[in-house]
N, C-alpha and C positions, 0 to 999 in steps of 0.2 A: 504494500500500500504506500503510495507516495506521501511524503511528509507534508506536502502542501495541498492535500485533498480538500476541496471546498466543502462548506456545509451542504448537506444533502437532505432533501425532503422527498420521500417516496410517496407517490399517489397511485394506488393500485387497487384493482378489483379482485376480491378473493376468488371469484369464479373465472378469472382470466384463463382461457384455454390456449392462448398464444404464448404468453410469458407467465408461467405458473407463479402463483403467489409465493410459494416456498423459495423460489430462486431469488426474489427480492428480499425475503426474510434472511437468507444466508448473507447477502451483501450488507443488509441493515445491521445484523449482529456483528459482522466483521468491523464495520465502521465504529460501532459502539466500543468494541474491544480495543480498537486503535485510538480511541479518544476523539474521534471526529464528531463534530456537532451534527446530529442527524435526528430525524423523526419520520413518522409515516402516517399517512391518512389511508385507511382501508375502507372500501365499500363492501359490506358483507355479500350483497347480491350483484356486485359489479363485475363486468367482464373486461374486455380489452377496448374500452371506450371512455370518453369523458363522462363523468357522472355529476349530479348536481353539486356536490361538495368540492369538485375539482377546481372550479374557478376561484373559490374562496381560499384554497390552499396554495395557489400560485401567486407569488409576489407580483405586483404591477406598479409601474411608475417609480421603480426603485432600481438603482444600479446594483445588479446582482453580485458584483465583486464585493460589495459591502453588505450583502444580505446576511442577516442573522436569524436563525429560526426562533429565537427567543423574543425578537422584536416584532410587533404587529402594527 
């Protein structure tokens, strides 16, 4: 894992048949282990598409280089 890995927010549908949820979960766990700022938004019945909570979870009008998951 690179030492300069950016903060990461995963937005994932649990029923995604294209990119299985467990594959995101492995990456999420590794980032936590490495001390990288990370969180996840999971839609229980979501598949491989945007879902209603997606747009709220994505930062807008902000320079992503300065993005912090703890700031809203």
